N, C-alpha and C positions, 0 to 999 in steps of 0.2 A: 075592636077585636084584637088588634095588634097590641094594644096596651095591656090586655089580659095576658098575652103570651110572655112579654118581656118583664112584667112585674113579677112573674113567678121564677124565671130562670136568670134574670139579670142581664145587663147590657154587656157588651164586649167589644174588643177591637179598637183600633185607632181611628181617628177622624179622617173620613175620605176627603180628598181635595185639600189637605193641609199644605201650606206654602212650602215650596222647596227651598233649600238653603241657597243663599246668594252665591253666584259663581266666584271663583278665586279672582283676585285683582290681576289685571293684565301686567305684563312685564314693563318696567319703566323704560322710557325712551333713552337712547344713547346720549351720554353727556356731551354738551358742546354743540354748536350749530355751525361751526366753521369748517368748510371742506378744504382739505389740503391735497394738492396734487403730488403723487409720488415722484421721486427723482428718477432719472433715466436708468441709473445703475440698479436701483431697486426693481424697476420694471423688467430689466433683462434677467435678473435673478429669479423673478416669479415665473417668467416664460420658461426658464430652464427647469425649474422644479416641476412645473406643470407637465412638461414633456416626459420627465422621469416617472411621474405618477401614472401617466397614460401607458407608458411602457410596462410598468409593474402590473397594472390591471390586465393588460393583454397577456402577459406571461401567466398570471394567476388563472385567467379564464381558460387558457390552454391546458393548464394542469388539472383543473376541475373537470374538463371534458374527458380527461383520461384517469378519473379518480379510481376506477376499477383496478388499474395497474397498481396504484399505491395501496389499495386495500389488500390485495392478494400478494403483494411483493414479499412481506415478511414470512408468510406461510410457504411460499415457493422457495425462499432462501433457506428456511429451516429444513424443508424436505430435501433440498439439494445437498446441504451439508451432511445430513444423516446418511444419505446414500453414498456420498463421497467418502465418509469415514468408515462405511461398512458396518455400522452398528445396527441398522434396520434393513431387513431384506426387502426387495422391490415389491413383493406381493403383500407386504404389511402396510404399505403407505396408504392405499385406499381405505383400509380399516381405521387408521388413525384419523384421516380427514373426515370420514363419515360417521365417527362415533357420536352417538346420541347424547344430548345434554342430560345431566343427572336428573332423575325424576320423570323423564319423558316416556319411559317404557315400563310395562307391567312385568316385573320380575319377582313378585311376591312368592309364587310357588317355589322357585329356586332357592329363595332366602329361607323359606320354611323347611325345605329338605336339608339345607346346610346346617340350620340351627336347631333342628328338632331334638337331637340328643341332648344338647345343653339345656334346652327348655324342660325336657323331661327330668333332668337331673337337678333342676333348681327347686329346692325345698323351702323357699322363702315363705314368710307368713302370709296369710290370706289378707288381701287388701280390704275386704269388707270390715275387718276389725280396725282399720286405721284410716279409712276414707273420711273426708270432711273434717279434718283435724284443724283446719285453719281457724284462727281466732279473729273475731270481728269486733273491733273496738267501737264501731258505730252502733252496736247493739242489734237486736233482732226486731222484727216487724210483726204486726198483727193486722188482720182485716179491720177496717173501720169505715165502712160505707154508710153514710148517714141515710136514714130512711125518710121518705116523704111523710109529712104529718098534716100539711094543710089540705083543705078540700080542693078538688079540681074545678077550674072554671069551665064554662060552656065550651065544648069542643069546636074547633074551627073547621072540622071536616074529617074525612076518612082517607087514610093512606094505605095503598095496596102495593106490595113489592113482590117481585119474583127473585128468589135467592138461587143463584146458579153456582155450579162447581161441586166439589166433593164435600165431605162432612164439615171440615173446618172453614172452608170458604163460605159455606152456607151459614156457619155460626157467625162469621164476620157480618154477613148480610143482616141476620136477625138483630144483632146488638146495635149495629149502625142504624137500622130502621127504627128501632125502639128509641134511640137517642134523638133522632131527627123528629120523630113523632112527639116526644116530650118537648123539644125545643120549639116546635111549631104549634104546640097545644092541640095536637090532632089525635084522633082515635086510630090505633093501629089494627089492621086486619092481620090475623095470624098469617105469617108469610107463607107463600106457596113455593114449593121446591120445583125448580125447573129440571125436567128430565134431561140428563147430559148424555151425549153420544159416547163418551168414554166410560163413565161410571155405570151408566144404564141401571140406575136405581130408582124405582117408582115410589119410594117411601114418602109418606106425608109427615108433617111436623109431629103429629101425635105418635107415629111409629118409632120415632127416635127420641123425642123429648116428652117429659111429663107436662102436658098442656095445662092441666088444672093448677099445678104448682106455679107455672110460669105466669098465668093470669093473676092468681091470688097474690103472688109475691110482688107484683108490680102495680097493684091496684091503686096505691096511694100516689103514684107518679105519672102513670099513663093509662088511659083506657085501652084495653086490649079485648077485641071481640073475635069470635070464631069465623063469622061470615059477614058479608056485606048485607045490610038491611034491605028488605024488599022495596021500601019506599024510595031508597036511593037508586036502586037498580031500575025502577020504573022510569026514571028520568032518562035512562040510557037504553031503553028498549030491552032490558035484561040481557044486553050484549056487552061483555067486557071490552071488546075491541072498539066500542064507541067512546070509551072513557079516555080522556086526555092522558097521554103517556109522555112523561119527561124522559128525554135521553140525556142523562147527566154524565159529564166526563169523569174519569177516574180521579180520585183524591180531591174532589171539589171541596172548597173551603165552606165553612158553615155560613159565611156571609152570603154565599150564592143562594142557599135555601131561604134565607130571609128576604133577599131581593127578588128572586125569580119564582121560587116555589110557593111561598106563602100567599102572595096575591092571587095566584091561580087556584090555590086550595080554597081560599075564602070565596072566590067567585063561583067555582064549580061544586064545592063541598065534597068532591071525591076525585082523587087523582091516582094514577099508576106511576110507578118507577120501575122500568124493566129494560135491560137487565139491571140487577142491583147486587153488587158484591163490594168492591172497593170504591165506593162512591162518596166517601167522606174522609177528609184529611185527618191524619193522626193528631195534628196540632189543632186542638179545639179548646174552647173555654172550659173552666172547671165544672160548670153545671152540666155540660154535655158529657164530659169525661165521667162524672159521677153516674150518669145514666148508663154509660157503657159498662162501667164496673159492676153496677147492680145487675144488669141483665146477664153479663157473661159469667160472673163468679157466684151469683146467688140465685138467679131465676132459672137459668138453663140447667136443669137436671135431666139425666137420661131417663127414658121410660122405664117403668117397673120391670118388664121382662129383661131388658138389657142390664139393669142394676142387679137383678137377682142372679143372672148367670155370671156377671163380672165378679160379684162377691164370692161366688162358689169357686171361681178360678183363682182368685187371690188367696183364698183359704188353702187351696191345693198347692199353690206355689210356696206358701209359707211352710206347709208340712214337708215339702221336699227340700227345704232349706233349713231344717231343724238344727244342723250343725253350725249354722251362722245366725242363730237366734231368730230364725224366720225371715232374715233379710235376703232379698234376691235382687238381681240386676235385670233391667229391661232394656232391650235394644230395638231401635226402630231401623230396620234394614230396608233400604230402597234398592233392591237388586232384581226387580221384576223385568220382564223382557222389554216392556215399553219404556221403562226408565233407562235401561242400558242402551236401547236404540236411540232415544232422544238425546242422550249425552254425547253420542258420536265417539265414545271411547273405544279403544281396541284392547282386547284381553289376550286370547290365545293366538291372535293374528292368523287364523286359519281360513281357508276358503269357505268352510261350512258356517263359521260364525259370521263372516261377511255376508253370505247369502241370506242368513236368517235376519240379520240386522237391517239389510237393505229392504227386505220384504216387510218387516215390521214398520219401518219408517214410511214406506209407501202406503201401507194400510192406515196408519194413524195420522200421518201428516202429508198427504198426497202432494208431491212436488216440492215441499218445503226445503228438502235437503239436496235437491238436484237442480236447483235454479242455475241458470247460466251465470258463470262468473263466481259462484259461491265456492269458497275454498275452506275445507275442513281440515284442521291440523290436530289430530288426536294427541300428539305429544305435548303440544302447548296446552291443550285442555287438561291433561293430567298434571302438568307442572303447575297449573293455576289452581289445583285442588278441586276441580269440577267433576271428576270421575266418581261414580258411585263406588263406595268401598265394597269389596267382595266379602262373602262370609269368611274366607280364609284371612283376609286383612283385618277383619273385626276380631277374629280369634288371636292373631299375632299381637294386635294392639292391647287387648285385654290381658293376655298373658304377660306382656311387657309392663303393664301397669300394676302387676302384682296379684291378679285374681287367679286363684288356684283352680285345678280341675274339679274341685268339689263345690264350686260356686254354681248355684242354680240360676239359670238365665231364662227369661221369658222373651221370645222373639216375636215382635210385632211386624208383620209383613204380609204382602200379597203372595202370589205364586212366584217363587224364586226361579230365575232363569237357569235352566239346566240344573235343577235342584239336586238330583242324585249325585252329580259330579261335584258341584260347587259347595254343597253343604257338608260333604264328607270330612274335610279337614277341620271345620269348626266343631263338628260333633266329636272328632278325635280329641280336640283340646278341651271341650266342655261337654262331657257325656250327659250331664243333667239338664241340658237345654230342652225347653218345652215351647210349644206354640198353643194357641187356643184349640187347634185341631187335635193335638195330642193330649191336652188336659181335659177336654170335654168329650162326651160321647156323641155319636152321630145323632141320636135323638135330641140331645140338648142343643146341638147346633142347628138342627133342621129348620127352625123358624127364622133363622138369620142368614143362612148359607148363601142364598141367591140375592142378597141385598148388601152391596158393598159398604154403604154408609153405616148400617147396623153392625156389620163385622168390624169396621174401623172404630166404632164407639166401644166395642168390647175391648179391643186392643188398647184404646185410649185409657179406659178405666183401670185395666190391670197395670199398665205402665205408670199411671199416676200414683199407685200405692207402693212402687218399688223403692228400695233404698238408693239405687243408682239408676239413672236413666241415661242411655247413650244414644246420641243422635249422630247419624252418619251422612246425611245428604241435604238437610234443610227442608224447607217447605212449610205449609200451614200446620201440619200435624205436630212437629216438634216445637214450633214457635208457640202455638197455643198451649201445649203441654208444659213447656218450661215456665210460662206465665202462671199456669194453674198450680204447678208445684211450688212456685214462689209464694203463691197465695196460701197454700196449705202448710208450708214448712218454714214459717218465720222469715220470709223474704228470700230464702236460698232455694235455687232451682234444683240442687242436688243432681246436676247434669254434667256429663262428660261430653264436651264439644271439642273434638280433636282438630288440630291444625293440619288440614289435609295437604297443604302445600309441603309442610315439613314431613308428613308421612310419606308422600311420594318420593322424596329424596332418600329418606331412611330405608324404605323398602326396595330401593333401586341400588343400594350401596353393596357392591360385591365383596367388600372387605370388612364390613361391620361385624363385630362379635356380639354374642348374646348380652354380655354385661353392659357393653356400650349402648346397644339398642334399648335395653331395659332402663338405663339411666335417663335417656332422652324421653322415653315414654312416661316414666314416673314424674319427670318435670312437667310434662304435658298434662298429666292428671292433676298435679298440684295447681297448675294455672287454671284449670277448669274450676277448682275449688275456690280460688281467690276471686274468680269472676262470677261466682254463684249469686252473690248479692249485687245487683246493678240497678241504677236509677234510670228511669225513662228520660231520654232527651227529647227535645221538641218534635222531631220528625220520626220518632220511633213508636212502635205499636204498644198501646196500653194493654193489649192482650198478652204480650210477651213480658212487658216490664210494668207490673202493677204498682210498684213503689215509685213515687209517693202518692199517686192519685187515688189508689184504692186501699192503701195500707198506712198505718201510723207506726212510728218508732216506739218500741217499748222502753228501752233504756239506752242511754248513750254516755260513754265515759267522758270525763272532763277533757281528755286530750285527743279525742277522736277527730279524724279528718272529716270534712264535709262529704256526705254520701253522694251528693249530686255531681261530683267531679270524678270522672273515670276515664 
């Protein structure tokens, strides 16, 4: 059986138990075997120097025990001198000492009010006409996933997985399960979607994806069936809980599946793996990577109802951006209440916000943020670029990057926290902004509205067709979308991925002018362009970086640099 598996996909990995390199040679013995007794004068000198060293160590230890004095002495000295000279009044000293580090406080609303007149007066050209102007000497890329042509050997058994999480975490599960089934020469049961307490979406595989296309597209590589055959279930009393369930650690290497899972599969003919999300390492042999590419980029197509509505919304977005030749921006905004609560960031610093966020944290993550000894530092979180961008900050960033108020924007998001207040400045800057709720009628959205994964699939589809995609907070949604856009657009993700650490400092600068802010943001946009084509490194996701595993280079100039160094 095992011979059939590995003759199809090939061997991999280094030899286990290979001899380790010899230890380094030991230090040579000291030269000479004659012991000489020191003279009396030399002994006295050594005793004297030893006493001096002991005294120095005692003094140093005393100083270290009082290190706080030395840490604060310069600050106290400067404060005393300022007071003595009369240049700073006494009541200003606490403000100087307590001043927050740059980037640690949310001051974007004040910056917007101060710069708004200059922003409105700026009549620079629209960025959609100049974006993605960077030249790529390494050439462009095209999809080149090889199709299976050989017949499939007899199956080693059936694999059933439960995909958990939201839309794109489930997508990871599907692709990884398919790759593992191909590697083990197993038959894959269409994955079951675990009902999640946060997303609360009971959708099945066929509600989100085109099941017939999935099965047909993969038929030359892996057998995929809709349900477990009766003759198999009879062996387990038609009770799925009787089936052996593997508990596999996250990011398990493919070798584990060969050593531990395959023997049990052959013995039982049917196994479960639950939960199953990130249960396969990103670093895998080429044969396994090819199956991942095939399932993610070619076999997984959204269901016909989702595709139909998505195409309608894309058409409407292009009509609304006629002045830009049908080009529009899509923005993935993560400013829902649960996201803001989980981040532990502070925005208006009011009692009402604190009460709302404390309540949301307790509902979603009971006790996680109130454990004894846990210290939360919102300022440090913001300085590290971990705070979700607000709608206002997204607007400031896009204006600074040269996008005019005539730019059409599609906003992919859940329910925005305090939407009426927080969305107002973004709509002032970009009045042509749309969402799926504003583009579609209530009747068109009705079949999807109470299903979070189907709604996310619509957002995903409209974002994929935009000229510019802007990611603001990370997560599975933008990572999968960046990879999909690289697959669609010659290896380039056409994505603006801002440096949020830098943004925190810029938006907290009380003296920055509009021209200076715009210069920094234009440089940030250019950096996103130059990083648009990136190669996958060993421990990175093939779903985000499809080059070179899933794509081939079309043309490469004679003097281009190697694309795999970045």
